[in-house]
matplotlib code that plots the C-alpha trace (Angstrom):
import matplotlib.pyplot as plt

x = [5.7, 9.2, 10.5, 12.1, 14.5, 15.7, 18.9, 20.3, 19.0, 16.9, 14.9, 14.6, 13.2, 10.7, 9.8, 9.9, 12.7, 11.1, 7.9, 6.4, 5.7, 3.6, 5.3, 5.1, 8.6, 11.2, 14.2, 15.4, 15.0, 11.4, 10.8, 12.2, 9.9, 6.9, 8.0, 8.7, 5.2, 3.6, 4.4, 6.8, 8.8, 9.8, 10.6, 12.8, 14.6, 15.3, 16.0, 19.8, 20.5, 24.3, 24.0, 22.4, 23.5, 21.2, 21.5, 19.4, 19.0, 22.0, 24.2, 25.3, 23.5, 22.8, 19.8, 19.7, 19.5, 16.6, 14.1, 13.4, 13.4, 14.5, 12.9, 14.5, 15.8, 17.7, 18.6, 21.4, 24.0, 27.5, 29.7, 32.9, 35.9, 37.9]
y = [95.0, 95.2, 97.8, 96.1, 98.2, 97.3, 98.7, 98.8, 96.1, 94.6, 97.8, 97.9, 94.4, 94.9, 98.4, 99.8, 101.4, 100.2, 98.9, 97.9, 94.2, 92.2, 88.9, 85.7, 84.7, 84.1, 84.3, 86.3, 83.1, 82.9, 86.5, 85.8, 82.9, 85.0, 87.8, 85.5, 83.9, 87.4, 88.1, 87.2, 90.4, 89.3, 85.8, 87.4, 89.6, 86.7, 84.0, 84.0, 84.4, 84.1, 87.6, 89.2, 90.4, 91.3, 93.8, 93.7, 97.2, 98.3, 95.4, 92.7, 89.5, 86.2, 84.5, 82.3, 85.4, 85.7, 88.5, 88.7, 92.4, 93.5, 96.7, 96.9, 94.4, 95.6, 93.6, 94.7, 93.3, 92.6, 95.7, 95.8, 97.8, 100.2]
z = [-137.6, -139.1, -141.5, -144.5, -146.6, -150.1, -151.7, -155.3, -157.7, -154.9, -154.7, -158.5, -158.7, -155.9, -156.9, -153.3, -151.2, -148.0, -146.5, -143.1, -143.0, -140.5, -140.2, -138.1, -139.2, -136.5, -138.7, -141.8, -143.8, -142.7, -143.6, -147.1, -147.5, -146.6, -149.0, -151.9, -151.5, -152.0, -155.6, -158.5, -158.0, -154.5, -155.8, -158.5, -155.9, -153.6, -156.2, -155.6, -151.9, -152.5, -154.2, -151.1, -147.7, -144.8, -141.9, -138.8, -137.2, -139.2, -138.1, -140.6, -140.0, -141.7, -143.1, -139.9, -137.7, -135.3, -135.8, -132.0, -131.1, -134.6, -135.9, -139.3, -141.8, -144.9, -148.0, -150.3, -152.7, -151.4, -151.2, -153.2, -152.1, -154.2]

ax = plt.figure().add_subplot(projection="3d")
ax.plot(x, y, z, "-o")
ax.set_aspect("equal")
plt.show()
């Protein structure tokens, strides 16, 4: 089981701030594939991966990152400085 956390518009599209997910995925990309196959709201949230960033246990990662040993995956839009 992995905790999946959604921020900003990703949370709005999916309708949840977080959820526990049972997954057989070995990478972030595989997890996204499993989520998008669930429902249209997930497909809408993950439609443009260039507009998303991912963190694994609160460390920035990539869509190719392994999920081995990971407890939490967070999806969020890119941050802008100011």
